[in-house]
C-alpha positions, 0 to 999 in steps of 0.5 A: 306432646313429648315426641318420645312418648309418641314414638313409644306408643307407636312401637308398643302398638306395632310390636303387639300386633306383630307378636300376638297375631302369631300367637293366635295361629298357634293357640288352639283355643284362641277365641278369647285372645282374638276378642282381646286383640279386637278390643285393643285395636278398637281402642287404638282406632278410637284414640286416633279419633280423639275419643280418649275415654272410650279408647281407655275403656277398650284398652281396659277391656282388652286387659280384662279379657286375657290378663295373663297375656303380653297384651294386658301390660300394653293395654294398661300403658295405652290406657295411661297414654290415652288419658294423658293425651287429653290432660286426664292426669289423675286417671293416667297416673292411676293407670301407670301406678297400677302398671308399675305395681303389677309389672315392676320389671317390665321392659317398658318400665322406663316409659312408664316412669317417664309418662308418670313424671310428665303427668305430674310435670304438666299438672303444674297449675301454679308453682308459687302456690302448689309445689307438690306436682313440681317436686313429684315430677322432679323425683320421678325424673331423677328416678329415670336418670338414676335407673335408666341412664342410657335411654333417651328418657334419661336425656329428656328427664335431665333437661326437665330437671334443669327447668324444674330447678330454675323454677324452684330457684326463682321461687326462693328468690321471690320469697327472699325478696318479699322478706327483704322488703319487710326487713326480715333479714335472717329469713331473706338471707336463708332463702338467698343461701338456699339458691346458692347451695341447692340450685347452684347450676341455675341462672338465679345464683348471680342474683342470690349473691347480689341479694346477700351483698345487699342484705348484709350491707344493709344490716351493717355486716360489711365484711360478709357483704364484701365476701359475697361480692368477691364471690360474685366478682370472681365468677360473674364479673361481667354480669349486671348483678356484679355491677349492682353489687359494685355500686353498693360499695362505690356510690358514685359508680354508674351501671350500664342501666344508669348510663342508659337512663342518663343518655335518654334523659339528656337526649330528651333535654336536647329535643326539648330545646327545639320544641 
């Protein structure tokens, strides 16, 4: 589980205990707040034991006992964290959305948005079939980077966005190759171009450029193929994909992989002599 999330949970709990225990001694009619604090602490105790459902209920109870206090907002966050910690993502998302709606300017809003993004991110089951969690998490991470740029959450969110971009780019390549095999040239070209335009920072740009060279050459648009081969050569001359593209125009050229296979074949023949 993300260390940033754990760290904030601890800080929220410690701050709550120190600041609100002082309030109890000041408030004359503090019985209600005392009950609320006990419910909150019981929730923490059950969370440590791993009973997240009961823990979340105790945090919700603390919120309901004294909804106008500072404990109420912290209780919602702790309930959301409890659900998240054991993969109850939908319940955690529900709690976080309620928190954001109820406390739009809360000092822990950055944490709430980050935990919300992580819920979507870790809810990804199969990105090839269902992109919604992936796209939603990307949206939430981008919100964090834009609105909380100087936080540790923004740094972590930027890293997660990079990982998501890689996954989305790989999907475009996968679909493009699918169209390529079925000779749906225009559809394939559009997918490969999307990688170059929308996911230019990912490792899949090299392959996308090569696939464009390959596709344009196959349909007889040699000048277009050469254009993308030049771009590939200028930016990635030492890559395997440049070698593959170079071979399209130079049939006798042997790539490093070809040479490796030839060497293996020759060695096998050499071994056969002494059998």
